[in-house]
N, C-alpha and C positions, 0 to 999 in steps of 0.2 A: 784340426778336428772339427767336424761339423757340429752345429748346435743340436741336431737330432741325436747324434752319437753321444754328446755330452749328457743329454737328457736320459738316454738309455743307460749310460754308465752309472748315473746317480741312482736310478731305479735298481740296478743290479747290486750296487754296493749296499744299499740299505736293506734290500731283500736278503742278501747274503748274511749281513749282520743279524737279521731277524732269525734266519734259519739256524745259524750257528749258535744263537742264544736260546733257541726253542727247547733243547733238552733242559736247560736251566729253568726256563719258565715252566716246563712240564713238571719238573721236580718240586718247585717252590709254590706254584699256583695250582696245585693238584686238586683243590677243592672246587675250582671253577669248572663248569661243564665243558668249556673249550680248552681247559688245561693250560691257559695262558697263551694260546696261539695268537689271538688278536692283539696281544700286548707285547709279543716277542720283539717286534721291531723297535718299539719305544724303549723297552728294557735293554735291548742290545745296544742302541745308541747311547743310552745313559751309562751303562757299565763300560762300554768301549771308551766313551769320553772320560769317564772317571779314571780308568787305568792310564790312559794317555796323559791326562792332565797331571795326575799325582806323580807318575814316574818322571815326567818332564820337569815338574816343579822341583823334585829332588835330584835332578841332573842325571837320572838313570836312562832317560830316552832323549833323543834329539827332537827338536820341533821341526820335523820334516816328514816327507812321505814314508820314509823308512821307519821312523818312530811310530807313525800312525798304524802302519801295517803290522808292526811288532805288537802293538797294543791289541789289535784284532786277533792275532794268533794266540796271545795270552788269554783273551776272553774265550776263544774256542776251547782252549785247554781246560779252563775253569769249568766251562759248561759240560765238557765231556766227563770231567772228574765227578761232578755231582750227579751225573746221569748213569754212572756205572751200575750195572746190574738191572737197569730198567729199560734196556733197549727193546726187549720183546714187547713189553707193555706199550711202549711208545709206538712201535710198529703197528700193533693191533689197533690202537686208538686212531692212528693216522689213516688206516685203511677203512675205518667206519665213519669217518667224518668228511667224506669227499664233498658233500653239498655245502657244509660250512666253509671248508677251505676254499672251494671254488668261488663262493659268494664273497668271502672276505678278500681274497686276492683280486677279484674283479673290481670290488669297491675301491681298494687301495690304488690300483692301477688307473682306473677311470678318474678318480678324484685328483690324483697326481698329474696326469696328463691334461685334464681339463684346466686345472689352474696354471699349468705351464703355458697353455695357450693364452689364458687371461693375462699372465705376466708378460708374455711376448708381445701382446698388443699395447702394453702400457709399462715398459720396462725401466723408465728413467729413474735413476737413483738421485733424486733431487727433491728438495722441499721437506717439510715436516721433520721427522727424526731420521730419515734415511742417511743423510751425510754422517751423523754420529755413528749409526750402526755399521756403515761401510768402513768408517775410520777404525772402529773396534776390530772388525774382521781383518782388515789389512794390518793393523798393529799386531794382532795375534799371529798372523801368518809370518810376519817378518821378525818377531821377537826371537832372539837367540835362545831364551829360556823363559820360564814362567816364574812369577807373574808377568804378564806382558806389559810393555811400556804404555803409558797414557799417550795417545796420539795427539792430544790437544794441550798437554802440559809436560813438555820434555823434562826428563829428570825424575819423574814420578811414575809409579805403576798405576794401572787402572784401579780405581776405587769404585767398583760397581759389581753387580751380580752378572758376571760375564760368561757363565758356563755354556749357555746356549750358543754364544759366538764361538766358543772353543769347538763345540760339536760341528758347527757349520764349517769352520776353518779346517777341521779335521777332514771333512768330506772334500773340501776344495784341494787340500794337500794331496790326498790320495788319487783324486780324479784328474788332477792337473789342469782343471778349467780355470780361466781368469776369475778373480773375485767378483768382478762386475757381472759375470754370468752366474757364478755360484750363488750370489745374493738372491737372484730371482728363482733359481732352481731350489734354493733353500725354502723360500716362501711356498712354492708349489709342493715341495716334499712335506713340509709341516702341515699343509692342508690335507694331504693324503694320510699322513700319520694320525692326525686328529680324527679324521673320518673313521679310520680303522679302529682306533681305540674307543671312540664313542660307540661304534657298532658293537664292540666286544662287551662293554659294560651292560648294554641293554640285552644282548643275546644271553648273557649269563643270568640276567634277572628273569628273562622270559622263559628260558629253557626249562621244560618240565611242568609248566603251569597253564599252558594255553589249551591243553586237551586233557581232561580228567582221566586218570588211569590209563593213558596211552602215551607214555614217555616218548616213543619214537615219533609219533605224529606231532606231539608238542614241540619237539626239537626241530622238526621240519618247518612248522609254522614260525618258530622263533627265528629261524634263519631269514625269513622274509620280513617279519614285523620289526626286527632289530634295525632295519634300514631307517626307521623313524628317528633313531638317535642322531646320526649325522645330519639328517634333514633338519631337526629342531635346533641342533647346536650350531651348524655351519651355514645353513641357507635361510631358514626362517629368520625374520628380522622384526624390528619394532614397527609400529604403525605410522612412522613418519612418512613412508611412501604413500600410504593412503591419504594422509593429510596433504601431501604435496599435490596429488591429483585433484583433490577437492578444492584446494586453494587455487591451483592453476585454472580450473574451470569456473571459478568465481562463485562456487557454492557458498551460501550464507553471506554473500556480499550484496549490498543494495546501494543504489545511487541516491544521494541526498539531492535536494533541490538545486544545488550548484553543479550537479553531475559528477561529484566525487564519490568513489566507492567507499562505503563504510560497512563495518560489521561488528556487532556486539559479541557474536560468537568468537570470532578470531581474536578480538581484544581480550575477552575473558580467558581464552585458551592461553594466551600470553607466551607463545613460543616465538623466539626471535625470528625475523623474516616473515613468518606466517602472519604476524600482526600488521604487516604492511600490505596495501592493495596489490593484487597480482598484476603482472605485466599484461598489457593489452596488445593485440586482440586476445581474448580468452581462448583457451584450448584445453585439451585433455593431456597435453604434454607440459610438464613443469619447465619454466624458463627463467627461474629467479636469478641465479648467479652462474658464474663459470664453474665453481666447485659445487654443483647442485647436490651432490651426494654427501657433502660435509654435514648438513643440518641434522641428519639422522643420529649423529653422535653428540648432539647438543640439545636434546629435547627437554632436559631438565633445566630449570631456571632458578637461580638463587638471587634474592635481593636483600640488601641490608636495610637497616631502619630508615635510611635516607632514600630508599628505592633505587639505589645504584646496583646495577647488575654485576654479579660475580660469576665468572665462567665455571661451568660444571661439565665434566666429561662423562659421558655415559655410553662408551663404545660397546658394541656387541660383535661377536665373531665375524659375521659376514662383512660388516664395515671394516673391521681390522684387516681382514685378508684382502679386501678390495683396496683399501688404503695401501696395504703392503709394506707398512713399517715393520721391520724385523725387530720389534721391541720385545723385551723379556716377557710381557704378558702373553704375547703370541708364541714365542719360543717355548714357553712352559706348557702350552695346551696339551700336547700328546702325553706329557709326563704327569700332569695333574690327573688326567684320565687313567694313566697307569696307576697312580696312587689310589684313585677311586677303585680300580680293579683289585688292587692289593687289599684295600679295606673290605671289599666284597668277598675276597677269598678268605680273609680272617673271619668274616661274618659266617660264611658257609662252613668254615671248619668246625663250628659248634654243633653241626649236625652229626659229625663223626667223632669228635673228641671234646672234652672239656678244655677250656682255655687254661693257660698256666696261671697258677696262683700269683698274686702280686708280690713276688719276691725277686729282688734284683739278681740274685745268683741264678735262679731258674731262668730268668729272661736272658741273661748273658750267655747261657749255655745253648740257647735255641738259635740255630742259624737263620731261621725265618725272621727273627727279630733283627738280626744284623742286616739282612737284605732290606727289611723295612726301613731301618735307619739310613741305609745307603740311598734308598729312593727318596725318603722324606728330606734327608739332608741335601740331596741333589736339587730338590725344589727350592730350597733357600738360596742355593748358588745360581739357580736359573732365574728365579723371580721371588725375592725374599718374602713378599706379601703372601705367597701361596703356602709357605711352610707351616705356619700355625693353623691355617684353615683346614688343610687335609690331615695334618696331625690330629686336629680336633675331631675330624671324621673317624679316624682310626681309633682314637680313645673312646669316642662315642659308641662305636660298635661294641667295645669291651664292656662299657657301662650298660648298654642296652641288654646284653646277655645277662649280666649280673642282676639287673633289675627284674627281668623275667624269671630268673632263677631264685632270687632271694628277696625281691621286693625293694622298696626304696628306703634309704636311710643315708646318714652322713658318710657311711662307708662308700657309697657310690661316688660321692665327690672325691673321696680319697682314691678310689679306683681310677677316676679320670686323671687326677693329678699325677698318680704314679705312672700311668702309661705315657702321658704327654711328656713328663720330665725324663723318664728312662729312655724312651725312643728319641726324644728331642736332643738330649745330651749326647747320645751316641751319634746322632746325625751331625751334630756340630763337631764332635771330635773327628769324625771321618773326613770332614772338609776343613779342618783347622787351618791349613795354610791360607785358605781364602779369607777366613775371618781375621787372621793376624794383620792383613793389609787392608781391611775393609772399614770404611767410616760411612756415616749416614747422616742425612739431614733430619731424620725423625727425632722428635723431642717430646714424646708423651702424647697424651690426648687432651683435647680442649672441648668444652661443651658447645654443642651446635645450637646456641640459644635462639638466634633470629633466623637461622637457616634451616629450612625444612623442605621436604618434597611434597608438592601438591599432589593430591590423589589422581587428578586427571593426567598429570605428567607421568606418574608412576605406572598408570594403566596404559598410556601410550607406549611406554617402554616395555612392559612385561605382559600385556594382555595375551599374546599368543602362547605364553607358557602358563600364565595364571589360570586361565579358564579350564584347560584340560585337567590341571591339578585340582582345582576346586570341584569340578564335576566328579572326579574320581573320589575325592574325599567325601562328597555328599552321597554318592550313589553306590558306595561299597556294598551295602546290603548286609544282612546278617546281624543287624543291631549293633554295628560297630561303634556308632556314636553315642547312643543313648546311655549305656551303662557307665561310660566314663565322662559324660558331658559335663557333669558338675565340676569334676576335677579339671577338665579342659578349660572351662570358663574361669575357674579360680587361678590356674597357672598362667593362662594366656593374658588375662587382664592384669595379674600381678607383675608380670615381666614388663608390660608396657608402662604400668604405673611406676615401677621402679626406675625405668628410663627417665620419665618425667622428673621424678624426685631427685635422682642423682644429678641430672643436668642442672636443675635449679640450684641445688646445693653447691655444685662445683662453680657455677657462675657467681654465686654469692661469695664463695671463698676467694675467687679472683678479685672481685670488687673490694672485699675486705683487705686483701693483701695490698692492693693499691693504696688504700687509706692508711694502712700501717706504714707502708713504704714512705708516704709523704711525711709522716711524723718522724720516722727515723732519719730522713734526709737532713734534718736540722740538728741531729745529735752531734755532740762534741767528738765522740768516738768515730775515727775515720772509717774503720771497717764497717761499723753499723750504718754510717751515712752512705757508704758505697752500696751496702746491701739494700738499703732503703731506695736508693736510686734505681737499682736493678728491679726490685719489686714494682716500683712505680712505672718503670718503662715497660715491663712485660704486661702488666695489667692494662696500661694505656694502649699498647699495641692490640691487645685482644678486643678492647671496646671500640677502637678505631675501625677494625674490620667489621664489627657488628653495626657500625654506623651510629652509635650513641651509647648512652649508659643510663644508670639510675632507673627510677620507677617506670619511666616511659618505655625503656627498652624491654623490661620484664613484662610489662602489660602487653606490648605489641607482640612479643614472642608467643605469649599464651593465646592472645586473640587470633593470631595467624593460624595456629595449630587447631584451635577450636572451630574456626570458621572454614577451614579446609582440612578436614580430618581424614580424607580418603586413604592416605598411605598408612598411617598408624592403625586405622580401623581395619583395613584390608589385612595387614600383617597380624593384628590381634585375632581376627577371625581364623586365619590360617593356623596360628598357634593353638587356638582353641580346638580346632578340628584335629590337628596332629596329636596334641596331648590327650584328647578324648579317645582317639583311636589307640594310642599306646597303652593308656590305662585299661581300656576295654580288652585289648589283646591279652593282657595278663589275667583279667578277671574272668573272661569267658571260659578260660580253661582251668580255672581254679588254682592259679599259681600261688595264691596265698596259703594254700594247704600243703602240707608235707606230702611228697610223692616219691615213689621209688623211681619213676621214670624221669628222664631229663625233660623238662617242660618244653624246651626249644625243639627237641627231636620229636616230641609228640604232636607238635603243631602241623596242620596241613601245609604243604610246601608253599602254596601261594601266601599263606599267612606269614611264613618265615621270610619270604622275599619282601612282603609288604613292610616289614620293619625297617629294612635298609632304605627303601624308598622314602619312608617317613623321616629317616635321619637326613637324607638329602634335602627334603623340603624344609625341615627344621633348621638345618645349617644355612640354607639360602635365606630363610626368613630372618635369622639372626644377623646375617651379613647386611641385609637391606634395612633392618630396624636400627642397627647400631649407629649409622651416620645420621639418623633422625635426632640423636641426642648427643653424640660425641664424634669427633673426627681427629685424625692424626695430625699433630702439629708438625708443619714442615715450612719450607721457605715460601710457599704460596700463601699461607696464613688463612686458608679457607678449606672447605671440605672437598674441593675439586678432585684431589688425588685419591682421597678415601672413597668417594663415590665411584670413581673410575675403577679402582682395583676391586672393591667389594662387589659392585654390580656386575663386573665382568665374570667373576667367579660364580656369582649367583646365576648368571645365564647358563653356565655349564652345568651346575648342579640341578637347577630347575629344568634345563633342557632335557637331561636324562629322565627326571621325574615326569615331565610333560609327555615325553615319548612313551614311557612306560604306561602312564595313565591313558594315553590315546590308544595304545595297543589293547589294553584291557577293556576300555569302553567300546571301542569299535568291534572288538571280537566277541564280547559277552552280551551286550544289551541289544535285544531284538524286539522289545515291546515298544510302547508309545514313548517311554522315556528315552530309549535308545534312538528312536527316529529323530527326536528333538536334538539330542546330543550330536548325532551325525550331521544334521543340517547346520547346526551352530559350528561344528568343527570344520566343515568344508568352507563355510563363509570366512571363518577365522583364518584358515590357511590361505585362502585366496587373498585376503587383506594383508597378511604378513609376508606374502611373496611379491607384493607390488614393488617394495623397495629393491629387491634384487633384480626384478624384471625391468625396472626403469633405470636404476643407477649403474648397473653393469655396462649397458651400452653407453650411458652418459659419460662414464669415465674412460672406457677402453675403446669405444667405437665398434665393438663387436655386436653382432646381431642386428645391425642396421641395414643390411643388404648392400653395403658398400665395401670395397676392398680395403683391408687394413694391413699396413706394413708390419710384419712380425719379426722381432729379434729379441733374444734374451739378454743382450748386452746392455746393461744399465748405464754404460758410459758412451753409448753410440751417439747420443745427443751432443756430447762434448766434441767428439770427432767431427760431427757435422757443423756445429755452431761455433765452436772455439778450437779450431784445429791446432793453432799455435800452442795454446795451453795444454791441450791433450797430448801433444808431442812432448812438451816439457815434463808432464806428469809421468809419461811412459819412460822417459830418460831417467828421471829421478828414481823410479821404481827399481831400475837395474843398478843403481849406485849403492855403495856400502851405506849402512845406517849412519845417520848423523843428524843432529838437531837442525831443523830448518826454520827460518823466520819468514813470515809473510804478514800481510796486513791483518789487523784486528778490527772486527766490526760486530754488529748486532747478531745475536743468535737467530737461527732459523733463516738467515740470509745465506743462500748457497754460495755467494761470492766469497764468503769468509771461511777460513779453515779449510779451503778447498785443496790446497797443496798437500797438507798433511793427510787429508782424507783420501785423496786419490793416489798419492805417490807412496804411501806407506812409510813415510818418514816421521819421526817424532817432532811435532810442531811446538814451537816455543809457547804459543798461546792460541787456543781456538775459541770456541764459544764459551765466554766467561760464565754466563748464567748456568750452563750445564755443569761446569766444574764446581760451582757453588752447590748445586743440587746434589752432585755426587759426593761431595766432601763435607757439606754442611757448613762450610766457612770459605772465605776468600783469602785466608792467610797464606796458603801455598802459592797463590798467584803473585803475591807481593806487588811490586811495581812494574811488572812485565809490560803492561799496556803502554805506560809512559816511556819505558826504556825502548820499546820497539819503535815508537814514534820518533824518539830521539835518534835511534840508530839510522833510520831512513833519512831524516831531515837534516841532521847536523852535517856541517862541512868539515868538522874537526875530526881528523882521523884518530887521534889519540883517545878522544871520548868514544868514538865508534869501536875502537879496539878494546877499550875497557869493557864495554857491554858485550862484545863478542866473547871475550875471555870469561866474563862473569857467568854467562849462560852456556858456555861450551858450544857455540853456534858453528856448524859446519857449512851449511848452505844458506845463501842469502838470495831470496827469490824476488825478482822485480818484474811484475807483469802489469797489465792494464789496471787491475784493482789497486795495486800499490801506488801507481802513479796518480790514480784518482783520489785515493785516501790521504796521501801525503805529498808534500813538496819534496820529492826525492832528490837528494844530492848524491848523484852516482859517481862523481869524479873520485871521491875518496876510495871507493871500492875498486874502480878500474885502475887506479894508481898503485894500489897496495895488495890486491888480491888477483888470483887467476880467474879468468872468465871460463867457466866450465861448460856453459851451454848458451847458445844464442839463436834466436830466429827473429822474425820481423816484429814480434810483440813481447817476447820474454827473454830475459837475461838472468842467468844463474851464476853467482860467484861462489867459489869454493875457498874456504878458509884453510890454510895449510896446517899440518899437524903441530907445528911449533907454536901456533897461536891458540889452538883448541884446548880448553880445559873442561873438566867434567862439570856439569850443572850442579849447583849446590842443592 
């Protein structure tokens, strides 16, 4: 099968799933102007994946192409059931929406095919997280049942949010493509799905508001302007590309009397690599490092009290798709946009009907709530971090309606908690088999005392999104800010102040706990002494990461934030504007007075949509403000992962808001203000597109005017560079499942865990650091590393047999890496085991059934 045909088959499969699910979307997303058309593919994949995963978990389906196809047939049946009686309405709608359908279909196809070419130019599944992701996909493909086996810890199931890999494996099963090709088709497909879903959110927000009293014209305009959403979310990038150009050209660098380049600007900016003199001769083309494109994901810089740098990840979607790690935050993108579309549908439903009262019985009777729980629960299985974020958006929609209708009070807090808990618990119950086998490294929140984001770094990261949003907030007109400005200032400043106070209190509590622990350590009571030791250790670890303790630390933390207030001031201003607008929305229409009319339905349509955009901005502000004061405790011990996950979702939320703001500003303002806004907008877009324009060719070789070899096979490099190992991996792929042993080494080194990754066999031990991250402990690994070394090096067959039986090892792999890592004593294997495979560099021994025992 040619790779062009494989690409077409994937397009047809996902498109078929979307159209089979369209009646279901049409029924449940009926309040959206597009009736869920732009979300049907994402919805179809999620529901299809859920049916396949759940039935396979309970042993009702087999994990093969037949099981996948049967799951799709069930999905089609469910979709048809819910659409009964509505076919004529569906047909009429379809006939009137040709422009929308043609544009959406073209966008999806172009985005998918374009990124297929990008992946074909740079297909290698090597480095960063790709080996882990391929290992998961291959493990899912080869597992006889679910949960799938852990490819890097034989004897255990995957302990990770792996639903995205199930969906990718499902498509690989049905299409019959090799997983090394399906990996790259999956990245391209998710790019297309994200573009389509982003387009759908903005189209539904803009439809009906771009032309006053002319709905048909407004819908036509929305079809075009909605293309801004995929542009802002997927292509627009942070300003690191602009900085790279300026740095390479030597802008702001001067030579000192010794002829050495120096720069106070770049030193002040303080971004790693940019603070070093540019390579000479100077040019407009960056030439810093081999991985030139990498710096864009590390523009934030954290330093502890000792001025030691702590890594911070600040990925944005274009970087993530260029990197092409099939990680959960990428796999979740189409589905978080689906969740946003679901929340928007919930929001729009208030135009037609009042929301259900906060009664558990009423909500359980509503099939819309069950679909919502299925989608939000799926987010947790896809990328657990996303679950509370978009559940919060959904609950926020309900609270916003209640606020406009009844005003503020503690009841609104109760409304939020009710929706979040009700839908959240249902979502957990629907995916309960996943949670029963899931463990996490997360351990609560810690105060981000010394770590904070400098304003200049925050603006380098988010300026392309922030400026359109701020312009829109400022230039809304109609007196939106003035009536509610006092409340906006009060609420915005109170939230920021609360963050400061809570952070300081939590830090003092940790300090006090350490002091108490030191006192208890000398207690006669053994349990008390042990508790004291634990408290002292935990407190000590926290302050070690901070780089100090005591008065000096607290003073430095406050001084840093006061001397570089850009981030928290920016976010406080956004909060002030958002809250002022929300308060004014209610006051301008006299919502504090009793009225026979539903206040939401009496609002002009643009004002109604404005509220949802405000919720997106507010949620993004909350996600970026939170790590200024607290971060999730994990094995990294810093806020690296919290920034990574929160900022990435903020890019999506603010990307929609920035696209909406841009459409309104460019469409509406034609006076002097509009001219200034348009000039600034064009300059901003040009600056934000430098990164894609420079880094896409830098990583892939495309657009350089030189021929590029194209293939979608992510293992082609192995066949070219390591033909003997490639041959061995292919051979093992065809063999029955059995635990395989190979050399153990550092994570992120592609030489290690390579056999389990590429051969689809459960490896005895892979990347240890990842296993600890997934499980939160090293307990399950036990002494495997030492035992593997012993197995290879000992000449004592009895000791080797003991290890083989202890771990149920079936295949013993001896290749170049094993011979380099260990002093391999092969005689004991050749004398006692059968040689299953051999070529010039690789030998694989098979353990007979009589010796194999199940892994403990």
